[in-house]
N, C-alpha and C positions, 0 to 999 in steps of 0.2 A: 762402615767401619769408622771405627773413630780408635784410638792409640792401642788399644788391647790388642797384642799379637800380631800387629803389624808384620814386623820379621820376618813370623814365621808364615804367613800366608805367603809377605816377597817371592822369600824365597824357594816356597813352593809352586810360585808362577813361575818365576826365572828358570827355573831346575824344567822346569813343564812342557816350558815354549819356549825354547832358544831357538827357534826360529824366527825370518823374517817375517812382516804381515806381507797376504798376498797385494801383486805388486795390479791398483787400477789407476785409472785419474784422475786430478783431482777435479772435481766438480763442484764444493759449494757453492754459495751467491750469498752473500751478503739478504740477514734479514734481520735487522736492528727490531722490528715491529714486534717481534717473538721474547722479545728480552724481556718483559712484565710479568705476563705468565708464566715463565718461569722463575725470573725472578723470586715469583710468591709464593711458588711451587716449594722451590727450595726455602722460605720462611716457614712454611707450615712442614716439609721434613725437620728443620732445624731442631722446631717444635717437639718431635718426637722423640729426639736425643735429652731435651731441655727437663721433659717433665710435665709439662705443662696441664694443669688439672679442668680451668673451667672455660678455657678460651684460646686459641691459638690466630693469635692475629686478628684477622677476619669472621674469623670458626667459632660458632658458640659449640663448647664440645658437648659431647651426650655420652657418651660414654666409653671408657677406657678400655682396646684391646691386651687381656690379657693371657696366656697362658703357662702356667709353669714349668712345667716338664717340657716344651719346647723355647724357652723364656721368648716365645711371640709378643710383641710390644707397640701398639701404636694408639690409636684414639678416630673416633665416629664422630662429626656431629654436623653441623649445616651454614652455613654463609646467608645473612641476610642480603648481604649488599652485594655476591657475586651471585645471588642466587643458585644456590649448591648445596646437595649433599655429599658429604666430603668423608671419604677414608684414606688415614696414614697411615708406612708403616715407619717405624724404629731400625737404621740401621744397626753394626753390629757393639757392642758394650762388651762384650762378657764372654768366657770362654765355650759357653754352650754356642752363641751368635759363634763366633772363631769354627768353630769344627761341622756346624751349618753352611757356612762360607765354602770349605773345601772338600764337604761328600757330594762328593760327582755323579755317584753311580743314579744310572737312569733306571726311573719307574713309572710303571702306565699308572696316572692321577685319574683319582676319581673321585666327583664332587658333586654334591646334592644340586639340581639345578645344570647343573653342563654335562653336554651332550659329547663327549670329546671321540673323533673320530679315529679310527684306524690305527695306527702308529702312532701315535703320539706318545713320548715319551722326555719328562724333566728329572732334573737333580732334584734327590731326598732331599739333601739340604734344603731344599724351597721350597718343595713337596708338603714335608709334612711341617715345617714351619709354618705355615700358611693354612691345611688341614685343618690341624688343630684348633684354630679361630672361623673357620669359614662357616659354622652355621652360623655362627653367635655375632658375625657381620652382616651376615643375609638377614638375619632376621628386625637388626638395629636398623641396617637399610630401607628396607620394606616398611619400619614402622616408621622410619621417615618420611617416606617419598607417599603416607599414607595423610599427616600431614602437609608436606608442602609437593603438593600432587603437580605444580607447576616446574619446580628446580629442577635441575641437570644432576649428574653426578662426576665428579670426579676420584682419582684417587692418585697419591704420592708418594713419595720416598725417597731414600736415598744407600745409595751400598744393596746391604742388603735388605733394604728397605723397598729400593727398587728394583732389586729382581724378586720378590713379594708383591711389589705391583704389577710387574707384567704378568702375575697370576690373576690378583685382583683382576685389573684389568677385565681378560676373558670371563673372572666369573661374576660378574657385576653386569657385562654384557648380554652374560650366559642368562643370568635369572631375572632382569629389567629390559626383558628385550623392544620394549616399546619407549627407556627412555636414553635420551642422548648422552652419553659418554665420554670425557676424557680424562685421561691420567697421562700422570711425567713422573716416567721412571730415572731417576736421578743418579750420576753415577752406576749404574749397574752393571754388572757382568752375566751375559746370556746364562738361559738356563733350561736350556733343552733341544730337539733335534730338529731336522728339516719340517719333519711331520710337525711337533709342536707349533715351529714359526709361521709353517702355513694357514696352519689354524687361527692361529691368532692377531695373524694377518687381516682374515676374512671376516672379523667382526666389525658392529657395523659402527663404534664410534670413534675416536682419533687415540690413540700411542704416540708421544713424545720420548724420547732418551732424548736427556740435557746431559750434555759430558763438558768437563771445566775440560782446560788446558793442561797436559803435563799430571792428564790422571792413565796412568796404567792397567783400572781395572777395570774398564770397558773390553779389554781386549785380553783378559781369560778368560780360557776354554774356547776361543774362536779356531785356534789349530789342534793338530792331532796329538795326540789319540783321542779329544775330545769330540773338536768339532761343533760346534753348539752354538746358535743361530741367533741373530740380536736381530727383531721386525722393530717395525714403526717407523717412525719419522726421527734423523738426528736433530740435534740443535746442536752445537761446539763454541763455545766463549772464552773468551780471556776475563771475565768478569764484568765485561762494560756491555752496553747497548750494542754499541758503536763496530765491536767485535762479533758481535751476533752472524754466525752465520748458520744457514739450514745444508745439512750434508745433504748427496746424494746415496743413493742406496744403505750397502748394513756395513762396506769399508770402506769411506772417501776416506783418500791419503789426506787431504785438506783437515780432515779430524780427526777423530781419535787414535780411526787405523795405521793412521801417520804417524803418531807423536813420538815414536820409536820406543812406549814404554809398556810396563808389563806387571800386575802388582798395584799393589798400594803403595802407592806416589808421595809426594808432598802437594800437588795440586789435590788430592781426592779428595781435601777438607774445604775445599771452596765449591760452592758450586754459585752461580751465575751474580757473584759479590757477595754472595752469600758464607760467612766460617757456619759452617757447621754444628750445632750443639752450643753457639754462642751468641745468638739471635733473638736471646729471651725471648715471650709469648706478644 
């Protein structure tokens, strides 16, 4: 999310989640070695806001992701230096995005190439945007896999883009079961129920959720009446490698769960030392 609709989302988040976060132990451990790859993911995510056309840092862009009805945007490409095929989703910049951010109605997802178990539900405001571009994304990745069979897969995004990355991780893992995949969902709110989190966690790749100090968005929708669940490995940082920590479980009080913030706060616009939308290409 960028500046559009910040007050609106923050008000909804605060009004609906005025209960303290669950009490658990502080168990995070220092992990500066994880910082460079997370900062790279932040740069790629920033480039999705910038509107980079031919390249985004080390990624050569082969396709722009766009659906006018859902206003879903991002890009697909490949990185010769990293030997990765990349799917990067843009966060919120428009009124349509804001409406998606707050559309928490749970629905049963259906996507080509994905076998969802019974009981899986995700929020409509994330499912509809992803579903509108899913087939195009899979087709482009399939084309790139044919050209670069030794490359691994990655996906990334910030805020709503991070929430969409939660889905892209599953979509890619299911459609390309023989490929190694790493996804970095940055500053994302949780998007689904416990069955969704269990299913997503069961995929063979790696899902990292990278969060910045003083960002309240990862705490949205985690409490009643939503009770949505995060999944993956959380990393938390003040913007430097020396402050980067690896969190334990979904609600480590050393990390996002303990910062006492909900909704769009000042920390939301920074990610691992990168100002979102200002890092260039």
